[in-house]
C-alpha positions, -999 to +999 in steps of 0.1 A: +012-136-680+041-117-702+074-125-707+103-099-707+133-105-728+153-105-698+140-129-683+142-154-711+172-149-712+183-155-677+154-186-685+174-196-715+212-195-694+202-208-664+193-238-692+222-235-706+243-242-676+227-268-666+236-287-694+265-281-696+270-288-664+251-320-667+274-328-699+303-320-677+296-348-651+279-376-682+302-373-704+338-388-678+313-411-667+301-421-703+340-430-709+347-443-679+324-473-685+330-473-719+369-484-710+361-506-684+337-527-708+368-523-733+390-536-700+362-567-693+352-573-728+385-570-750+373-585-791+374-613-802+408-629-818+413-633-857+408-667-853+379-677-832+359-655-857+369-670-885+362-703-869+325-686-863+318-679-905+331-719-910 
């Protein structure tokens, strides 16, 4: 079965739109999760860090 150029272009366009849609859904979710993680796990203050090294 030979691929027609228009069929291949349509398939590529569909794949690209699917990728963009999945990024549009996943990216805000990833940012939201990272924000929650940063809020729930604050970085250690410098005093704790110096205690660990000594």
